[in-house]
C-alpha positions in Angstrom: -0.1 0.1 0.2 2.9 2.7 0.4 3.7 2.8 -3.0 0.0 2.2 -4.5 -1.4 5.3 -2.5 0.9 7.7 -4.5 0.6 6.0 -7.5 -2.8 6.3 -8.0 -2.8 9.8 -6.4 -0.6 10.7 -9.8 -2.9 9.0 -11.8 -5.7 10.1 -10.9 -4.4 14.1 -10.3 -6.8 16.5 -9.6 -10.0 13.7 -9.8 -9.4 13.4 -6.1 -8.4 15.7 -3.4 -6.9 12.6 -1.6 -6.3 8.9 -1.8 -6.2 6.8 1.9 -6.6 3.7 3.1 -9.9 3.0 5.2 -10.7 0.0 8.1 -14.4 1.2 7.3 -15.3 -1.1 4.4 -15.8 -4.5 4.6 -16.5 -6.2 0.7 -16.5 -2.9 -1.5 -12.9 -2.5 -2.6 -13.4 1.3 -2.4 -15.6 4.6 -1.9 -16.1 8.3 -2.8 -16.4 10.2 0.5 -16.5 13.8 1.3 -13.0 15.6 2.0 -12.1 17.3 5.7 -14.5 18.9 6.8 -16.7 19.1 3.8 -20.3 18.6 3.4 -21.3 14.7 2.8 -21.7 13.6 -0.7 -25.3 12.5 0.0 -26.6 15.2 1.6 -24.8 17.7 -1.7 -26.7 15.6 -3.8 -29.7 16.4 -1.8 -28.9 20.0 -1.5 -28.5 20.0 -5.2 -31.7 17.8 -5.9 -33.0 21.4 -4.1 -32.2 23.3 -6.0 -29.5 25.1 -3.9 -26.8 26.2 -5.5 -23.2 24.6 -3.7 -19.1 24.6 -4.7 -17.7 21.8 -6.4 -16.4 19.4 -4.2 -13.5 16.9 -5.3 -14.1 14.0 -3.0 -11.3 11.6 -1.8 -10.9 8.2 -2.9 -10.9 5.5 0.1 -8.9 1.9 -0.1 -9.9 -0.9 1.9 -6.6 -2.9 1.6 -8.1 -5.8 2.9 -9.5 -6.1 -0.7 -7.9 -8.1 -3.3 -8.5 -5.8 -6.0 -6.9 -3.3 -4.2 -3.9 -5.9 -2.8 -3.8 -7.0 -6.6 -2.9 -3.4 -7.8 -1.0 -2.9 -5.0 1.2 -6.0 -6.1 1.3 -4.4 -10.0 2.8 -1.0 -8.8 5.3 -3.1 -6.9 6.4 -5.1 -10.1 6.5 -1.6 -12.2 3.5 -2.8 -14.1 1.5 0.4 -15.7 -2.2 0.9 -14.1 -3.9 4.1 -14.9 -6.3 2.5 -16.8 -6.9 0.6 -14.2 -7.3 3.5 -11.9 -9.5 5.2 -13.8 -11.9 2.2 -13.8 -11.8 1.8 -10.0 -12.8 5.7 -9.6 -15.3 5.5 -12.1 -16.8 2.4 -10.4 -16.9 4.2 -7.2 -18.4 7.2 -9.1 -21.2 4.5 -10.0 -21.7 2.9 -7.3 -22.2 6.9 -5.6 -24.8 6.9 -7.8 -23.0 9.4 -10.1 -21.9 8.8 -13.3 -18.7 8.8 -14.6 -17.2 11.9 -15.4 -15.9 10.5 -19.2 -18.7 8.0 -20.3 -16.8 7.0 -23.1 -13.7 6.9 -22.2 -15.1 4.2 -19.6 -16.7 2.3 -21.4 -13.7 2.3 -23.6 -11.6 1.4 -20.7 -14.0 -1.6 -19.5 -14.0 -2.9 -23.0 -10.3 -2.7 -23.5 -10.2 -4.6 -20.2 -12.3 -7.4 -21.0 -11.0 -7.6 -24.5 -7.5 -8.3 -22.9 -9.0 -11.3 -20.9 -11.2 -12.8 -23.2 -9.7 -12.3 -26.7 -6.6 -14.5 -28.0 -3.5 -12.7 -27.8 -3.0 -10.5 -30.8 -6.4 -10.0 -31.4 -7.2 -7.3 -30.2 
């Protein structure tokens, strides 16, 4: 995890205000949360639906270090493998779990299709 968190922050850049490990997750690999002192993300949604104008808040990505996906990502980083596409998939899935649409739906779809193609197509058929 020591190298995974800074690597993810570098890859995801300004899409998240912070990335941290958490022990509050049991079965999920990740969750988006509000930054320290910021309004809860669910409260923000309610306020937006009621027509209130609220400033944008960049969420925190919290990772479950015990989850197999997070563990596999950490191993990829340790091995020097690129995780850029997987990092963005992780963030987009966290957004979907939060009831939001990924910021760039086309890019999300392309990443998912590329990832799936890598697992089901014969080598060289992509």
